[in-house]
Structures are given as C-alpha cells and as structure tokens.
MARLOMI-391148 format. One record per residue (C-alpha): residue in one letter; x, y, z. Coordinates in steps of 0.1 Angstrom, whole numbers, plus 5000, padded with zeros to 4 digits. Layout:
BEGIN
AXYZ/...
END
This chain:
BEGIN
M948465281105/P947265461138/S943865381151/P941265651140/Q940065891167/I937066001145/S934865781125/I932765961098/V929665771085/I927965901054/V924765751039/N924465821002/W921665780977/N922065910941/V924066220948/R927366120933/D928666470924/I927766620958/L929266320976/R932466370955/E932666730967/N931966631003/L934766371003/A937266590985/R936666861010/L936866611039/F940266471028/S941766811019/L941166981053/P943966961078/C943066771109/R945366681138/Y943266371145/E943266041126/K939965971109/E938265691090/V935465751065/I932765501059/V930265541031/I927065341030/D925565350995/N921865280993/G921665120959/S922465440939/Q921965420902/D924165720893/G927565560897/S928165690933/A929765360945/R932065340915/M933165700920/V933965630956/R935865310948/E937965470921/E938565820934/F938665770972/P940165420978/E940865521014/V937065521021/R935465201034/L932565151011/V929464941018/M927064890989/N923464800997/D921464690966/W918364880977/N917365210993/A917465111029/G916565461043/F918665611070/A918565431103/Y919465091089/P922565201070/V923665431099/N923665121121/Q925764941094/G928265221096/L928265231134/R929064861136/L931964901113/S933365221129/T936265211153/G936865571163/E936365721198/V934065981183/I931565901156/L930166161132/L927066101111/L927466331081/N925066391053/P926666371018/D925466731010/M927566881038/L930867071032/L933067091064/E934767411074/E938367401088/G938567321125/V935067161128/L936266811133/E938866901159/R936367111178/T933766831177/Y936266581191/D937666811218/E934166911230/L932866551233/M936066421249/A936266711274/H932566701284/P931366341291/D927966471299/I927466581263/G925666301245/I925166451210/L926966751195/T926066951164/V927567261149/K926167571131/L924867471096/T924867741070/N923467791035/P925767871006/E925468241015/G926768171050/N923468231068/P922467981095/I919967711086/R917367641112/S918667311123/V917567311160/R914067221171/R912067141202/D910566801207/P907466741185/G904166821201/F900766691191/R899367031181/D902267131158/Q902566791142/L898766791136/A899167131119/I901966991097/V899766701086/L896966941078/K899467181060/L898367471082/P901867631084/H901467721047/L898667961057/F899568031094/P903367981099/V903068081135/V901467751144/V904867571143/N906967851158/R907267651191/Y908367331174/L910767511149/Y912267711178/A911668031159/E913468241185/F916568031188/D919868221187/Y922268041163/E925168261174/T925168121210/S926267771220/Q923667601242/N921867291252/V918867191231/E916266921228/Q916866791193/V919066861162/R919066751126/G920966441116/S923066631090/Y925866671115/F925366441144/A928366351166/F928766141197/R931265921216/R931465551211/E930665511248/L927265681242/F926465441213/E927365141235/R925065271263/V922065401243/G922265141215/P921765161177/F919265381159/D915665241158/E915365081123/R911665101124/F912065461112/F912865441075/I913665811072/W912866121093/F912266131131/E915065871137/E917366141150/V914566301170/D914065961186/Y917765921193/C918066271209/K915166181232/R916765851242/V920066021248/R918466281271/K916566011290/E919865861298/G920966191314/Y923166331286/R922966671270/V922266751234/R924667041226/Y924667301198/C928067451192/A927967791174/D931767841171/V932367621141/A930267561110/C929467341080/R927867441047/D924667241042/L923167201008/V919967061024/G918066751013/Q919766680979/S918866310981/F915266340990/K914366620968/Q914466350941/H911366190955/P907866310944/V905966510971/R903466230977/R906365990985/K907966231009/Q904666291026/A904165921030/M907565871045/L907366171068/T903866101082/R904665731086/S907665811108/M905666081126/V902865841135/F905365581148/Y907265841169/F903965941185/W903065571190/K906365521208/W906565841230/H903065991232/P899565881242/K898265631217/W895165841209/Q897466111195/A899165861172/A895765731161/I894466071151/L897666141131/A897365801114/T893765871105/L894666201089/R897866071072/P896065981039/L894966351036/A898666461037/I899566211011/L896566310989/M897666670991/G901166560980/V899566390950/G897866720942/V901166910943/D902866640921/L899966670896/A900067050895/R903867040889/F903366780861/L900766990843/R902867300847/K905867120832/R903767000803/K902567350796/T906067490793/V907367210770/
END
C-alpha cells in the first residue's frame, strides 16, 4: 500500500452518529492523494469506538479510557501519523469535494505557510466566524465578566468582526476544527502544549508557529460544513466555564504579563458561578415544562 500523503487526526468524545457521518463523507469523497485516518476516542460511552472498529476498519483507532481533552490526544495522533501533511479535523465536520487536495497543494507549494484552514460554513452554507485575532487582556476580561452579552462590541477586535470570509489572507489565529500543517512544521515547532486541556491550545500553537516565522493562512476557495461544538455542548455551562477560563488564565500566564493572568485567575470563580446560575435556571425551566 502506498505511503499516505495526508494524515487526518480526529479526536472524538461521545458523538458516534456525527463521527459516522464525518467518516462516511471522508471516505466517499474522491481524492487524488493517499490518506490515512486516525481516530482518538476519549473514553466515549456511546459506542463510538465499536462503531469505528466495525464500520470503518481502515481507520487506525486509539481508545483512551478517559476524557483526555484535546491537546493530549492530538499529540497521540501526531506521533502515529506518517503523512507529509497532517490535518486535525473535528468529528462534527463534513468535508466538501476538493478541500483535501487544495490543502495539500497549498501547504506543499508554499513552505512559508505554517498552518492552513479553510472556510467553515453552517448547514445553510453561511460562513462561521472561525478567524480571530490574538487574545488581548481587555477582551478576555470582558468575556470572563460576561460583558459581551450586554455590549457585544467589546469583543469585536478579538472576534475580528470585520473579517472578509470571501478573501484568502494571512491571519493571526484560526479554530482547531480544520487545522492543517506539514510534518516538517510539527518537527520544528513541536507537539501541542498538553497543559491546555481544551480551548486555547490552537491559539497557543498559532502563536508558536508565527514566532518561528511561518504564516497562518485562511483559504476562502474551499469549504467544510461545521456543526460546531457537538461534543462540548454535552457539558453543563459551569463545566465549560471552568475549562475555558482555566485555559485562558494559563495562556495569559504563558504569553502575557503575570499580573494580567493573576487578575483573570481572581475573577475566574465569578464566571464559573454565573455558569452555575445558568445551569440552575435551565434545570428549573425544564422541571416546569415536565
């Protein structure tokens, strides 16, 4: 069997049916390049691993017996991969025809591109806001305090509100949903920082890649459909707030003045407490409708 040119690494947690659709789409699309698919299952309880083993025997399956987050299983997949180009792909993504070829061609033709992403669209075909600027202290403080719910404009800079998703261009950071790079970059920059459990690990990696002199590139010419956050919507809001703010604080400790990390860490319990309030309100609303 020819050596793969593209390695696709998918981290899965309890989204069996969506993962099935992802893999079926992946293997049904014509592609002129050889590919290998590696699925890292994070201790799913919904039969995901069994489904992959029985329905997609060509997939290389790794089964963790716990939810290991994102950075750790990504590194597991990277160590197993053998392709010239590596694609980190969320299980809730559906590829469009030609996207893999364009990804491979762009990365191999432009050695100064470190990370490449493509247009991500919702089921209606509209672009999802997947490109952001580097986090700043003011916008992350606003997020911890939940100010964007009242004043959305406070995060416009961070969310790159004016970004043109119809134009290919260099950017600062992209979501990890579709995150492609050459093996040579991985060998130079190194693995993902496993101190991030979930969230901010791709922000950190984009920053490290740019510090090495590479570009982060958004390609508008090809697209994927993104069902967005199907794994983590299973968590209660308080749990998501705990994970998000923990990673935020660590990112600021790593890249920003320590006093900024300290302020965010001090306010972190407030964000978690507000998450508790949302969970409680949802619980009471659900009880009322039963």
